[in-house]
KOLPANU-306670 format. One record per residue (C-alpha): residue number from 0; x, y, z. Coordinates in Angstrom, 2 decimals. Example, Ala and Ser with C-alpha at 12.3 -4.5 7.8 and 13.67 -1.06 7.14 Angstrom:
! KOLPANU-306670
n->0	xx->12.30	yy->-4.50	zz->7.80
n->1	xx->13.67	yy->-1.06	zz->7.14
END
This chain:
! KOLPANU-306670
n->0	xx->114.38	yy->-94.15	zz->211.24
n->1	xx->111.95	yy->-91.77	zz->209.78
n->2	xx->115.00	yy->-89.17	zz->208.65
n->3	xx->114.62	yy->-89.78	zz->204.92
n->4	xx->111.64	yy->-86.72	zz->205.10
n->5	xx->113.80	yy->-84.54	zz->206.98
n->6	xx->116.95	yy->-82.55	zz->206.15
n->7	xx->117.90	yy->-81.92	zz->209.37
n->8	xx->117.85	yy->-84.16	zz->212.85
n->9	xx->115.71	yy->-83.17	zz->216.13
n->10	xx->116.86	yy->-80.87	zz->218.48
n->11	xx->118.00	yy->-81.94	zz->221.47
n->12	xx->114.81	yy->-80.73	zz->223.61
n->13	xx->112.89	yy->-82.35	zz->220.75
n->14	xx->114.79	yy->-85.98	zz->220.79
n->15	xx->114.15	yy->-85.84	zz->224.68
n->16	xx->110.40	yy->-84.71	zz->224.79
n->17	xx->109.56	yy->-87.18	zz->221.76
n->18	xx->111.52	yy->-90.07	zz->223.18
n->19	xx->109.77	yy->-92.77	zz->225.55
n->20	xx->112.17	yy->-95.46	zz->225.93
n->21	xx->113.28	yy->-94.36	zz->229.55
n->22	xx->109.77	yy->-95.88	zz->230.59
n->23	xx->108.42	yy->-97.91	zz->227.69
n->24	xx->111.58	yy->-100.43	zz->228.01
n->25	xx->109.63	yy->-102.39	zz->230.66
n->26	xx->107.73	yy->-103.50	zz->227.55
n->27	xx->110.67	yy->-105.55	zz->226.29
n->28	xx->109.29	yy->-108.51	zz->227.00
n->29	xx->105.86	yy->-107.97	zz->224.85
n->30	xx->107.59	yy->-106.53	zz->222.31
n->31	xx->109.70	yy->-109.42	zz->221.41
n->32	xx->106.84	yy->-111.75	zz->221.93
n->33	xx->104.66	yy->-109.81	zz->219.40
n->34	xx->107.82	yy->-109.59	zz->216.73
n->35	xx->108.12	yy->-113.36	zz->217.16
n->36	xx->104.44	yy->-113.82	zz->216.63
n->37	xx->104.38	yy->-111.22	zz->213.32
n->38	xx->107.69	yy->-112.70	zz->212.14
n->39	xx->106.07	yy->-116.51	zz->212.01
n->40	xx->102.86	yy->-115.25	zz->210.29
n->41	xx->105.13	yy->-113.11	zz->207.96
n->42	xx->107.18	yy->-116.40	zz->207.16
n->43	xx->104.11	yy->-118.87	zz->206.97
n->44	xx->102.61	yy->-116.51	zz->204.31
n->45	xx->105.46	yy->-115.89	zz->202.19
n->46	xx->105.76	yy->-112.34	zz->202.79
n->47	xx->108.67	yy->-112.61	zz->204.10
n->48	xx->111.27	yy->-116.22	zz->203.11
n->49	xx->111.48	yy->-118.75	zz->205.49
n->50	xx->115.57	yy->-118.22	zz->205.94
n->51	xx->114.93	yy->-114.63	zz->206.81
n->52	xx->112.26	yy->-115.58	zz->209.29
n->53	xx->114.31	yy->-117.80	zz->210.96
n->54	xx->117.24	yy->-115.44	zz->211.05
n->55	xx->114.86	yy->-112.85	zz->212.35
n->56	xx->113.33	yy->-115.16	zz->215.14
n->57	xx->116.77	yy->-116.45	zz->216.22
n->58	xx->117.87	yy->-112.87	zz->216.59
n->59	xx->115.33	yy->-111.98	zz->218.51
n->60	xx->115.96	yy->-114.68	zz->220.57
n->61	xx->119.44	yy->-113.59	zz->221.13
n->62	xx->118.30	yy->-109.73	zz->221.91
n->63	xx->115.98	yy->-110.89	zz->224.52
n->64	xx->119.00	yy->-112.64	zz->226.42
n->65	xx->120.76	yy->-109.78	zz->226.23
n->66	xx->118.20	yy->-107.57	zz->227.32
n->67	xx->117.85	yy->-109.95	zz->230.55
n->68	xx->121.21	yy->-110.39	zz->231.50
n->69	xx->122.11	yy->-106.22	zz->230.84
n->70	xx->118.60	yy->-104.48	zz->230.92
n->71	xx->117.35	yy->-102.38	zz->227.92
n->72	xx->119.77	yy->-99.43	zz->226.39
n->73	xx->118.28	yy->-96.18	zz->226.43
n->74	xx->119.00	yy->-94.22	zz->223.50
n->75	xx->117.05	yy->-91.45	zz->223.12
n->76	xx->117.86	yy->-90.97	zz->219.35
n->77	xx->116.24	yy->-94.33	zz->218.39
n->78	xx->112.52	yy->-92.68	zz->220.48
n->79	xx->111.22	yy->-96.23	zz->222.13
n->80	xx->111.46	yy->-99.99	zz->222.68
n->81	xx->110.18	yy->-100.76	zz->219.29
n->82	xx->113.04	yy->-98.90	zz->217.66
n->83	xx->115.60	yy->-100.19	zz->220.42
n->84	xx->114.96	yy->-103.64	zz->219.37
n->85	xx->114.99	yy->-103.69	zz->215.73
n->86	xx->118.56	yy->-101.99	zz->216.24
n->87	xx->119.82	yy->-104.81	zz->218.29
n->88	xx->118.66	yy->-107.17	zz->216.14
n->89	xx->120.08	yy->-105.42	zz->213.02
n->90	xx->123.46	yy->-105.40	zz->214.88
n->91	xx->123.21	yy->-109.04	zz->215.35
n->92	xx->121.43	yy->-110.42	zz->211.95
n->93	xx->121.95	yy->-107.60	zz->209.30
n->94	xx->119.61	yy->-106.56	zz->206.77
n->95	xx->117.01	yy->-109.32	zz->207.23
n->96	xx->116.08	yy->-107.32	zz->210.44
n->97	xx->114.67	yy->-104.42	zz->208.06
n->98	xx->112.06	yy->-106.99	zz->207.23
n->99	xx->110.32	yy->-107.43	zz->210.19
n->100	xx->108.61	yy->-104.57	zz->210.03
n->101	xx->107.05	yy->-105.57	zz->207.17
n->102	xx->103.04	yy->-104.94	zz->207.29
n->103	xx->102.80	yy->-103.41	zz->210.80
n->104	xx->103.31	yy->-99.94	zz->212.41
n->105	xx->104.79	yy->-98.82	zz->215.60
n->106	xx->100.67	yy->-97.98	zz->216.41
n->107	xx->99.71	yy->-101.46	zz->216.22
n->108	xx->102.89	yy->-102.48	zz->217.89
n->109	xx->102.75	yy->-100.74	zz->220.78
n->110	xx->98.78	yy->-101.20	zz->220.89
n->111	xx->100.02	yy->-104.86	zz->221.09
n->112	xx->102.45	yy->-105.05	zz->223.59
n->113	xx->100.75	yy->-102.73	zz->226.03
n->114	xx->97.58	yy->-104.59	zz->225.88
n->115	xx->100.06	yy->-107.89	zz->226.53
n->116	xx->101.62	yy->-106.11	zz->229.46
n->117	xx->98.47	yy->-104.76	zz->230.86
n->118	xx->97.01	yy->-108.58	zz->230.67
n->119	xx->99.80	yy->-109.39	zz->232.49
n->120	xx->99.57	yy->-106.96	zz->235.40
n->121	xx->95.85	yy->-107.97	zz->235.50
n->122	xx->96.73	yy->-111.09	zz->236.19
n->123	xx->99.32	yy->-110.73	zz->238.70
n->124	xx->96.90	yy->-107.88	zz->240.79
n->125	xx->94.30	yy->-110.81	zz->240.95
n->126	xx->96.93	yy->-113.54	zz->242.25
n->127	xx->97.64	yy->-111.00	zz->244.67
n->128	xx->94.34	yy->-110.28	zz->245.87
n->129	xx->93.93	yy->-113.97	zz->245.69
n->130	xx->96.61	yy->-114.02	zz->248.47
n->131	xx->95.00	yy->-111.45	zz->250.48
n->132	xx->91.60	yy->-113.22	zz->250.32
n->133	xx->93.26	yy->-116.47	zz->251.45
n->134	xx->94.90	yy->-114.93	zz->254.37
n->135	xx->91.72	yy->-112.79	zz->255.73
n->136	xx->89.95	yy->-116.27	zz->255.26
n->137	xx->92.36	yy->-117.77	zz->258.12
n->138	xx->92.17	yy->-115.04	zz->260.42
n->139	xx->88.45	yy->-114.92	zz->259.70
n->140	xx->87.97	yy->-118.69	zz->260.56
n->141	xx->90.47	yy->-118.09	zz->263.96
n->142	xx->88.43	yy->-115.62	zz->264.67
n->143	xx->84.78	yy->-116.57	zz->263.93
n->144	xx->83.18	yy->-116.31	zz->267.41
n->145	xx->85.61	yy->-113.32	zz->268.40
n->146	xx->82.74	yy->-110.64	zz->269.43
n->147	xx->83.93	yy->-107.28	zz->268.79
n->148	xx->81.65	yy->-103.83	zz->268.44
n->149	xx->80.02	yy->-103.01	zz->264.94
n->150	xx->80.15	yy->-99.63	zz->263.99
n->151	xx->78.05	yy->-97.10	zz->262.19
n->152	xx->79.62	yy->-93.25	zz->262.06
n->153	xx->82.24	yy->-94.88	zz->264.04
n->154	xx->80.35	yy->-95.01	zz->266.96
n->155	xx->79.07	yy->-98.62	zz->268.47
n->156	xx->76.58	yy->-100.05	zz->266.71
n->157	xx->75.61	yy->-103.85	zz->267.12
n->158	xx->78.04	yy->-106.38	zz->268.49
n->159	xx->79.29	yy->-108.77	zz->265.84
n->160	xx->82.12	yy->-111.22	zz->265.33
n->161	xx->86.13	yy->-110.14	zz->263.94
n->162	xx->85.58	yy->-113.10	zz->261.40
n->163	xx->82.45	yy->-111.27	zz->260.27
n->164	xx->84.33	yy->-107.83	zz->259.93
n->165	xx->87.24	yy->-109.57	zz->257.89
n->166	xx->84.90	yy->-111.93	zz->255.45
n->167	xx->83.53	yy->-108.06	zz->254.46
n->168	xx->86.81	yy->-107.29	zz->253.28
n->169	xx->87.12	yy->-110.69	zz->251.34
n->170	xx->84.18	yy->-109.95	zz->249.69
n->171	xx->85.31	yy->-106.09	zz->248.58
n->172	xx->88.38	yy->-107.97	zz->247.41
n->173	xx->86.31	yy->-111.00	zz->245.21
n->174	xx->84.53	yy->-107.95	zz->243.64
n->175	xx->88.14	yy->-106.36	zz->242.49
n->176	xx->89.10	yy->-109.62	zz->240.93
n->177	xx->85.65	yy->-109.97	zz->239.27
n->178	xx->86.34	yy->-106.49	zz->237.99
n->179	xx->89.81	yy->-107.46	zz->236.50
n->180	xx->88.53	yy->-110.58	zz->235.22
n->181	xx->86.06	yy->-108.63	zz->233.06
n->182	xx->88.59	yy->-106.36	zz->231.84
n->183	xx->90.80	yy->-108.75	zz->230.98
n->184	xx->88.12	yy->-110.60	zz->228.93
n->185	xx->87.20	yy->-107.44	zz->226.92
n->186	xx->90.89	yy->-106.37	zz->226.51
n->187	xx->91.92	yy->-109.94	zz->225.00
n->188	xx->91.45	yy->-109.21	zz->221.44
n->189	xx->94.81	yy->-108.36	zz->219.36
n->190	xx->95.04	yy->-105.06	zz->217.50
n->191	xx->98.34	yy->-106.92	zz->215.36
n->192	xx->97.93	yy->-106.24	zz->212.01
n->193	xx->95.56	yy->-102.86	zz->212.04
n->194	xx->99.10	yy->-101.26	zz->210.81
n->195	xx->99.05	yy->-97.46	zz->211.25
n->196	xx->95.28	yy->-97.06	zz->211.05
n->197	xx->94.03	yy->-98.63	zz->207.73
n->198	xx->94.82	yy->-102.19	zz->207.67
n->199	xx->97.73	yy->-103.64	zz->205.26
n->200	xx->97.79	yy->-104.81	zz->201.74
n->201	xx->100.13	yy->-107.85	zz->202.37
n->202	xx->98.19	yy->-111.16	zz->203.14
n->203	xx->98.62	yy->-111.35	zz->206.44
n->204	xx->96.72	yy->-113.44	zz->208.70
n->205	xx->95.93	yy->-111.84	zz->211.85
n->206	xx->94.14	yy->-115.11	zz->213.55
n->207	xx->97.17	yy->-116.76	zz->213.66
n->208	xx->98.98	yy->-113.89	zz->215.19
n->209	xx->96.23	yy->-113.26	zz->217.83
n->210	xx->96.48	yy->-116.93	zz->218.46
n->211	xx->99.96	yy->-117.17	zz->219.06
n->212	xx->99.81	yy->-114.30	zz->221.57
n->213	xx->97.41	yy->-115.86	zz->223.58
n->214	xx->94.33	yy->-113.83	zz->222.38
n->215	xx->90.84	yy->-114.52	zz->221.84
n->216	xx->90.89	yy->-113.19	zz->218.12
n->217	xx->91.67	yy->-109.93	zz->216.54
n->218	xx->90.37	yy->-106.42	zz->217.11
n->219	xx->87.58	yy->-106.03	zz->214.27
n->220	xx->88.48	yy->-101.92	zz->213.28
n->221	xx->91.65	yy->-100.93	zz->212.14
n->222	xx->91.29	yy->-97.20	zz->213.57
n->223	xx->89.93	yy->-98.74	zz->216.76
n->224	xx->92.33	yy->-100.61	zz->217.15
n->225	xx->95.47	yy->-98.34	zz->217.44
n->226	xx->93.92	yy->-95.55	zz->219.21
n->227	xx->91.73	yy->-97.52	zz->221.79
n->228	xx->93.36	yy->-97.50	zz->225.15
n->229	xx->90.24	yy->-98.28	zz->227.02
n->230	xx->91.46	yy->-101.61	zz->228.29
n->231	xx->94.24	yy->-99.67	zz->230.33
n->232	xx->91.57	yy->-96.99	zz->231.14
n->233	xx->89.75	yy->-100.29	zz->232.77
n->234	xx->92.69	yy->-101.55	zz->234.42
n->235	xx->93.38	yy->-98.45	zz->236.10
n->236	xx->89.42	yy->-98.36	zz->237.16
n->237	xx->89.75	yy->-101.75	zz->238.66
n->238	xx->93.27	yy->-100.84	zz->240.14
n->239	xx->91.62	yy->-97.85	zz->241.75
n->240	xx->88.42	yy->-99.64	zz->243.26
n->241	xx->90.74	yy->-102.08	zz->244.67
n->242	xx->93.12	yy->-99.29	zz->246.10
n->243	xx->89.90	yy->-98.11	zz->248.10
n->244	xx->89.23	yy->-101.37	zz->249.55
n->245	xx->92.62	yy->-101.64	zz->250.86
n->246	xx->92.82	yy->-97.82	zz->251.81
n->247	xx->89.69	yy->-98.81	zz->253.99
n->248	xx->91.12	yy->-101.85	zz->255.57
n->249	xx->94.35	yy->-100.09	zz->256.12
n->250	xx->92.11	yy->-97.27	zz->257.78
n->251	xx->90.90	yy->-100.07	zz->260.31
n->252	xx->94.26	yy->-101.46	zz->261.09
n->253	xx->95.43	yy->-98.01	zz->261.78
n->254	xx->92.27	yy->-96.82	zz->264.22
n->255	xx->92.55	yy->-100.48	zz->265.61
n->256	xx->96.34	yy->-99.89	zz->266.76
n->257	xx->95.83	yy->-96.69	zz->268.27
n->258	xx->95.75	yy->-96.59	zz->272.07
n->259	xx->92.42	yy->-95.77	zz->272.45
n->260	xx->90.89	yy->-98.49	zz->270.45
n->261	xx->93.72	yy->-100.97	zz->271.20
n->262	xx->92.01	yy->-103.85	zz->268.71
n->263	xx->95.32	yy->-104.63	zz->267.36
n->264	xx->98.82	yy->-104.83	zz->267.69
n->265	xx->100.99	yy->-104.92	zz->264.44
n->266	xx->103.99	yy->-106.90	zz->263.96
n->267	xx->107.55	yy->-105.26	zz->264.19
n->268	xx->107.60	yy->-106.05	zz->260.23
n->269	xx->104.74	yy->-103.52	zz->259.50
n->270	xx->105.19	yy->-100.87	zz->261.79
n->271	xx->108.19	yy->-97.79	zz->262.52
n->272	xx->109.48	yy->-95.89	zz->265.35
n->273	xx->109.89	yy->-92.06	zz->265.75
n->274	xx->113.23	yy->-90.40	zz->265.75
n->275	xx->112.38	yy->-88.68	zz->269.12
n->276	xx->109.42	yy->-90.64	zz->270.76
n->277	xx->111.01	yy->-93.91	zz->272.05
n->278	xx->107.61	yy->-95.08	zz->273.20
n->279	xx->106.15	yy->-94.86	zz->269.59
n->280	xx->105.07	yy->-97.85	zz->267.30
n->281	xx->103.60	yy->-96.24	zz->264.38
n->282	xx->101.34	yy->-98.14	zz->261.48
n->283	xx->103.34	yy->-96.36	zz->258.55
n->284	xx->102.87	yy->-99.27	zz->256.33
n->285	xx->99.03	yy->-98.89	zz->256.85
n->286	xx->99.18	yy->-95.31	zz->256.36
n->287	xx->101.08	yy->-95.70	zz->253.43
n->288	xx->98.65	yy->-98.18	zz->251.72
n->289	xx->96.14	yy->-95.30	zz->252.50
n->290	xx->98.14	yy->-92.92	zz->251.10
n->291	xx->98.71	yy->-94.59	zz->247.75
n->292	xx->95.47	yy->-94.95	zz->246.97
n->293	xx->95.46	yy->-91.23	zz->246.22
n->294	xx->98.02	yy->-91.72	zz->243.90
n->295	xx->96.45	yy->-94.58	zz->241.97
n->296	xx->93.12	yy->-92.47	zz->241.56
n->297	xx->96.16	yy->-89.58	zz->239.95
n->298	xx->96.88	yy->-91.98	zz->237.55
n->299	xx->93.76	yy->-93.04	zz->236.28
n->300	xx->92.57	yy->-89.23	zz->236.32
n->301	xx->95.79	yy->-88.82	zz->234.51
n->302	xx->95.15	yy->-90.90	zz->231.49
n->303	xx->91.27	yy->-89.80	zz->231.01
n->304	xx->92.50	yy->-86.37	zz->230.51
n->305	xx->94.85	yy->-87.34	zz->228.50
n->306	xx->92.42	yy->-89.43	zz->225.92
n->307	xx->89.40	yy->-87.46	zz->226.45
n->308	xx->89.58	yy->-84.90	zz->223.42
n->309	xx->91.52	yy->-86.89	zz->220.64
n->310	xx->90.49	yy->-87.70	zz->217.51
n->311	xx->90.92	yy->-90.74	zz->215.22
n->312	xx->93.58	yy->-92.70	zz->215.02
n->313	xx->96.65	yy->-92.27	zz->216.72
n->314	xx->98.50	yy->-89.31	zz->218.30
n->315	xx->101.45	yy->-88.69	zz->219.83
n->316	xx->99.46	yy->-87.61	zz->223.22
n->317	xx->98.76	yy->-91.36	zz->223.68
n->318	xx->102.84	yy->-91.87	zz->224.23
n->319	xx->101.73	yy->-90.65	zz->227.71
n->320	xx->99.38	yy->-93.78	zz->228.39
n->321	xx->102.10	yy->-95.81	zz->229.79
n->322	xx->103.61	yy->-93.71	zz->232.89
n->323	xx->100.19	yy->-93.79	zz->234.63
n->324	xx->99.28	yy->-97.42	zz->234.18
n->325	xx->102.88	yy->-98.47	zz->235.38
n->326	xx->102.90	yy->-96.46	zz->238.35
n->327	xx->99.71	yy->-97.78	zz->239.19
n->328	xx->100.71	yy->-101.04	zz->238.73
n->329	xx->103.72	yy->-100.68	zz->241.08
n->330	xx->101.69	yy->-98.88	zz->244.21
n->331	xx->98.76	yy->-101.16	zz->243.98
n->332	xx->100.97	yy->-104.41	zz->243.98
n->333	xx->103.17	yy->-103.16	zz->246.83
n->334	xx->99.66	yy->-101.90	zz->248.95
n->335	xx->98.38	yy->-105.58	zz->247.91
n->336	xx->101.85	yy->-107.13	zz->249.60
n->337	xx->101.36	yy->-104.88	zz->252.72
n->338	xx->97.86	yy->-105.50	zz->253.26
n->339	xx->98.76	yy->-109.19	zz->253.15
n->340	xx->101.59	yy->-109.07	zz->255.54
n->341	xx->99.44	yy->-106.86	zz->258.10
n->342	xx->96.59	yy->-109.32	zz->258.06
n->343	xx->98.98	yy->-112.62	zz->258.33
n->344	xx->101.20	yy->-111.06	zz->261.09
n->345	xx->98.63	yy->-108.76	zz->262.96
n->346	xx->97.78	yy->-109.70	zz->266.86
n->347	xx->94.05	yy->-109.10	zz->267.32
n->348	xx->93.42	yy->-108.38	zz->271.09
n->349	xx->89.83	yy->-109.84	zz->271.23
n->350	xx->89.84	yy->-109.34	zz->275.11
n->351	xx->89.62	yy->-105.18	zz->274.41
n->352	xx->87.09	yy->-105.80	zz->271.50
n->353	xx->84.72	yy->-107.65	zz->273.48
n->354	xx->85.16	yy->-104.93	zz->276.45
n->355	xx->84.58	yy->-102.66	zz->274.18
n->356	xx->81.26	yy->-104.27	zz->272.77
n->357	xx->79.72	yy->-104.92	zz->276.04
n->358	xx->80.28	yy->-101.18	zz->277.18
n->359	xx->78.66	yy->-99.67	zz->274.39
n->360	xx->74.83	yy->-100.38	zz->274.75
n->361	xx->75.21	yy->-102.90	zz->271.30
n->362	xx->72.83	yy->-104.94	zz->272.13
n->363	xx->69.94	yy->-101.95	zz->272.42
n->364	xx->68.24	yy->-103.55	zz->269.06
n->365	xx->68.13	yy->-107.03	zz->270.64
n->366	xx->66.08	yy->-105.29	zz->273.38
n->367	xx->64.19	yy->-103.34	zz->270.86
n->368	xx->63.21	yy->-107.03	zz->268.68
n->369	xx->62.62	yy->-108.65	zz->272.06
n->370	xx->59.59	yy->-106.09	zz->272.70
n->371	xx->58.40	yy->-106.83	zz->268.93
n->372	xx->59.04	yy->-110.70	zz->269.05
n->373	xx->57.51	yy->-111.35	zz->272.36
n->374	xx->55.58	yy->-108.52	zz->273.60
n->375	xx->54.05	yy->-107.41	zz->270.22
n->376	xx->55.06	yy->-104.12	zz->270.58
n->377	xx->55.17	yy->-102.33	zz->267.11
n->378	xx->59.32	yy->-101.37	zz->266.27
n->379	xx->58.86	yy->-97.38	zz->266.31
n->380	xx->57.33	yy->-97.63	zz->269.81
n->381	xx->59.77	yy->-100.68	zz->271.09
n->382	xx->62.87	yy->-98.18	zz->269.54
n->383	xx->61.30	yy->-95.64	zz->272.23
n->384	xx->61.36	yy->-97.70	zz->274.88
n->385	xx->64.96	yy->-99.22	zz->274.66
n->386	xx->66.08	yy->-95.52	zz->274.03
n->387	xx->64.64	yy->-94.97	zz->277.64
n->388	xx->66.40	yy->-98.17	zz->278.62
n->389	xx->69.63	yy->-97.35	zz->277.42
n->390	xx->69.09	yy->-93.65	zz->279.18
n->391	xx->68.59	yy->-95.48	zz->282.35
n->392	xx->71.64	yy->-98.04	zz->281.85
n->393	xx->73.70	yy->-94.85	zz->281.02
n->394	xx->72.76	yy->-92.91	zz->284.36
n->395	xx->73.44	yy->-95.72	zz->286.39
n->396	xx->76.56	yy->-96.71	zz->284.58
n->397	xx->75.67	yy->-100.16	zz->284.03
n->398	xx->75.75	yy->-102.32	zz->280.85
n->399	xx->71.90	yy->-102.95	zz->279.36
n->400	xx->72.36	yy->-106.67	zz->280.60
n->401	xx->73.22	yy->-105.80	zz->284.06
n->402	xx->70.37	yy->-103.49	zz->284.81
n->403	xx->67.91	yy->-105.37	zz->287.34
n->404	xx->64.61	yy->-106.58	zz->286.08
n->405	xx->62.65	yy->-104.05	zz->288.20
n->406	xx->64.54	yy->-101.21	zz->286.60
n->407	xx->63.97	yy->-102.49	zz->283.49
n->408	xx->59.85	yy->-103.02	zz->284.13
n->409	xx->59.91	yy->-99.46	zz->285.33
n->410	xx->60.82	yy->-98.41	zz->281.48
n->411	xx->57.96	yy->-100.80	zz->280.29
n->412	xx->56.07	yy->-103.21	zz->282.34
n->413	xx->56.02	yy->-105.90	zz->279.68
n->414	xx->59.23	yy->-106.30	zz->279.93
n->415	xx->60.00	yy->-109.78	zz->282.13
n->416	xx->63.05	yy->-112.00	zz->282.70
n->417	xx->63.18	yy->-113.71	zz->279.34
n->418	xx->64.85	yy->-110.44	zz->277.99
n->419	xx->68.16	yy->-111.43	zz->279.39
n->420	xx->68.65	yy->-113.78	zz->276.95
n->421	xx->69.15	yy->-111.46	zz->274.16
n->422	xx->70.92	yy->-108.56	zz->276.04
n->423	xx->74.07	yy->-110.69	zz->276.31
n->424	xx->76.92	yy->-109.85	zz->273.34
n->425	xx->77.33	yy->-113.37	zz->272.64
n->426	xx->73.54	yy->-113.98	zz->272.52
n->427	xx->73.60	yy->-111.03	zz->270.28
n->428	xx->75.49	yy->-112.33	zz->267.48
n->429	xx->74.17	yy->-115.75	zz->267.97
n->430	xx->70.96	yy->-114.61	zz->266.81
n->431	xx->71.94	yy->-113.11	zz->263.68
n->432	xx->71.27	yy->-115.74	zz->261.94
n->433	xx->69.73	yy->-114.66	zz->258.74
n->434	xx->71.97	yy->-115.48	zz->255.27
n->435	xx->74.95	yy->-113.15	zz->255.42
n->436	xx->74.73	yy->-112.26	zz->259.23
n->437	xx->77.54	yy->-112.25	zz->261.77
n->438	xx->76.27	yy->-115.53	zz->263.65
n->439	xx->79.48	yy->-117.70	zz->264.24
n->440	xx->77.53	yy->-120.36	zz->262.51
n->441	xx->77.06	yy->-118.40	zz->259.41
n->442	xx->80.35	yy->-117.01	zz->259.27
n->443	xx->81.65	yy->-120.47	zz->259.20
n->444	xx->79.52	yy->-121.31	zz->256.25
n->445	xx->80.75	yy->-118.15	zz->254.36
n->446	xx->84.25	yy->-119.06	zz->255.07
n->447	xx->83.49	yy->-122.76	zz->253.73
n->448	xx->81.89	yy->-121.22	zz->250.82
n->449	xx->84.47	yy->-118.72	zz->250.02
n->450	xx->87.48	yy->-121.68	zz->250.32
n->451	xx->85.64	yy->-123.65	zz->247.81
n->452	xx->85.31	yy->-120.73	zz->245.37
n->453	xx->89.26	yy->-120.09	zz->245.92
n->454	xx->89.99	yy->-124.07	zz->245.31
n->455	xx->87.88	yy->-124.17	zz->242.44
n->456	xx->89.84	yy->-121.75	zz->240.29
n->457	xx->92.79	yy->-123.89	zz->241.22
n->458	xx->91.66	yy->-126.79	zz->239.21
END
């Protein structure tokens, strides 16, 4: 392929370290698509004859059929997917295959293929996250009224509803999808035609190839076109953020499934047992989602370190751009699918949730707010009064709403019978009517708005 300049072939080690076909064979569909767009443009521009253009196009279709049926052959001598494809084309149509590479380089070719692949990966991740959002909506609607403890520092803080808690993750994944969409918009320019680094002297039509491949237009600088991997880093950045959110949700399931919490029972599909302890029901799928987040972060770091000191334009270091992106894509897809399955099939123990919400003095803030609202007590003073009431309830071994009025009035004589209207967990969650709050009516509003957003995406 480039042997005309060299008297000897590469050593076996050089051949192996130089070859990317073991991993970039995944790009074969994008490579075929890019070549089809390129040869159509070459034919239209008269750079190659219409007969050769047609023969190349039909040959590429045949090569694609072979790859689909039998897989891509791994030939280290041919180095990469581009030369494997061109070699297969040559075997089918002969000398005309050599005209396909007119007015392009492997540099703009791989940049185009990789952008096409990353665009598909973004669409796939967004669709998966949308399915997870849909699952969260369904379970949130089911549990819009189910009271559970809300936590800060993993300590019981204020009562919320399970529906409200699940909708928090819906919002996280909505931001992840927005980041993916932003990355896709910046990605969607076509490098094809930048050639090795300086463009080409052939009268090519870059707008035509960009349009044929679904890009918004061609990239604007040939040097940047072949050396840019921002699109891959942006995809990895969005993947990392999504994996962090998936990991947080997974951690909730790990904690909730433990016996001390007992908030959720994971289905057999998403649990494993122990080789020695027959009673165990381990949340391994959730733990692996949590673990995979670290690997996805490592993928992003790997590509950033590879790119950090490269001068313009293309350097062979950039061959290492694809393995971390491919790995992150595979791990992210598994994590999204696993969390979707867990959300859909989990059995939530709302009785246990309510019991713990009632037992942790979670309505203390409601007492403080009542003192401010009904007795005109400054909040800082109300905070101290409530703290004394909690200490009294704790000493007596009862909930705040079980303290007799006489005991509450011993703490502060401005407290009267009306305070019991706010001290139950149901009253507490119902009172949180501010926009974005946990009141069941607000949760249902949020669910309806979210469902409308997802439905509008499908129109």
